[in-house]
N, C-alpha and C positions, 0 to 999 in steps of 0.2 A: 701312258699307256694303255689300251683297254684290254686285253688278256680274249683271244677269241674262248670261245664259250661260257663268260662270265659274266655275270650280272652287275653290276655296283649302283646299292640304293641308294637315291639324295636324299635330304635332310628334309625334314617335309616345315610348310610355312604356313602358318594358323590363318585361317583367314576372317574376313569382317563375321562377327556372330549375328546372327539372324535369333528371332522368337521365336521359342520351341514351343509347339505343340504338345496339348497334355498327352502323357505317355501310361496305358489303360496297362496292367497285369497280363499276363497271356493266358490263358487256358492249360488247362496240363497234358502234358503230349503223352501222359500215361495211362491207364486208365485207374481204376481202383483198386481194381487185384492185380495188376502190374507193380503198382508198386506197392503192396503190401508185400509183395514175394523178392522186391529187390531194397535191401535197407538202406535206407542214407545216410550218409555222415556230416554232421552238421560241421561250418566251418568259416569264423568270422576274419576276415579280413582289412585292419587300417591301411588306409589308403587317402588320398588328397580328398579336402573339399569341396562339394558337386557345384559345377556353375550353372548358372541358368538357361542358358541362350544357348541354342543350337545350332550347332554350325555344319556347312553344306560341304558335303567330303569332295564334292567336282570344284568348288571353286578352289579351297585350299590343294588340291592336284593338281588343277592350273598353276595358280603361285609357285606351286615348287619344280613346276615344268621351267619354270621364266628363270630360277636362283641359280636352278640346276645349270644352265649355259655357262656360266661365267667359273662355277666352281673346281677346283686345283686336284692333280690325279696325287694320292695320295702315293710315296714310292716309298714305306714303309711295308715290309712284306704285311698281309693281311690272311686269315683265319677264313677257308674254303669249306664250306655246308652244302651238302646234295640239297634235291629243292623239295626230298622227303629226310625229317628228322625224327625221331622221337624226343618230347617236349617233356617234363615234370614241373605240374602246375602248381605251387604252393597250398595249401590246403588240399590237394588229390592226391593217393594213396599208387594208385600205376599211370604209371607214363602212357601221355594220348599222343597218334601221331598226327605231324606236323605238314602243312602242304607251305615250303618259304616259297612267297610269292611277290618275286617285284612289279606285277603289273596293279598290285594294290595296295593302297596307303594305311590303312586303319589296320592292324590287327582284330582276328574275329577269334570265338569261340560258341561252342555250341552250348547251349543255354534250354534249361529245360523249368516249364514252373513263374518265369519270372513275377517279380511281383514287386512294387515298389509300397514306403512305409516310409514310416520318418522316426529321429533316434537320438533325442541331446537335441531336436528341432533344424534337424540336416538331415536329406534325401539320402538316401540307401535302396540297393536293389537286390530282393535276395532272390537267388535260382541256383536251380542244378544243372553240376557239370556230368556229363558220362557218355563212353563212348556205345552207341547206337550200333556197329559196327560189329560189335563182341554177340555171342550169346547169350554170357549172362554177364553186362556190365556191370561196373560199381559205380553207383548213386552217390555224388558229392553235393549236399545242398552249402555255397559259398551266402556268407552276405560279406557287401563291400562297399562304402557310401560310392553314391553315383557323382565318378566326375564331371559329368555333361554328356548331352547328347548331340547325334551326328546327321545328316539326311545323309541317306544310302540309297543312290536310283538302283531301283530291283532291275532285271533284265527286259520287263516290260514296261521300262522307261518310267515308271509310278516314283516320285522321291518318297520312303520311308523314314518314319524318327526309330533310332535307335540306340538303348540306353549302352555307356561308355565308360568302362571301371579299367584300374590299373593294375595289374594282376605280377605276381612277382614270380619268375619261371627258369625253368635249367637246361639248358642243351650244349648236351655233351660236359663239359667243363665250365662250361660259361652261365652265369645268375645275372639276369636282366631281369627290371620291371619295363610293364610296356602297357600303351591303350590295348584293350579289347574291344568291340561292339558286341553283344549280346545277341545271337540271332539265331536261328535253327538252320542248322548245317546238314539233316538228316540226309535230302541229296545231294552232300558231297563227297570227294574224294578220302575228306579227313576231319575231324571233328576241330581240329586248331589250324587257323593260317595266318603266319606271321609275316606281317606284311613291312610296307620297307620304312614306316616311320620310325619300326624297329629293326629292321634290319641294315640300317645305315652304322649302329652301334655293334652291329654282330660279326659282319664280313662280308663276304660275297658268298656267292650262291650259283654252284656247276651246277645247270641241268643238265649236264648227261651223269650225273650222279646219285644215290641216294641214299642215306643213314652213314657218313662219313663223320659226323662230327666226336667220335670216339678214337680215330685215325689221329684228329688233330694238323690235319695236311692245312700249311700256309704258300700262300703265291706272294 
């Protein structure tokens, strides 16, 4: 039985892979002067090796919806989180504001100065994580193996390829690993978005509350 005001994320069902377009490094999002004023910490993350094929996010979402119809309701108590929480990404010093969104399949994180490169014959991606809403944001450069690329439909109906990496993070007392698309979230409410593919392992989302992860609320 689903309680009013709560959303339970369904499991992700992988879609049939397609041929990946070549993803070029994005241009720096800050000027040289701003970059000199904001020191960048270096972090290397070890994750799974990348896949060469891109996945269509829309097809994966449609398949997920079909599979969720027969999914039984778990009678066990479930931890509840607000639609806004702070998360601590591995390798990043400060906590980042995250939006917990059951309307999104894959999580995403604001990434600047993305650059693809090879290390030991494998594809890697280098990028900077920061919270552009802050007056003096901390800028942390992260290097991680490229897990895959995903085709994301933008608001203008165009499908674009986004790099996907797997990051470890903590929300409240829970520590998880999940896939994140690297995106420009300058115009979003939060630098981090947590989608259903991760929420299904996290718990329920209360759309009427925020910042309750530390309260350890269960239903």
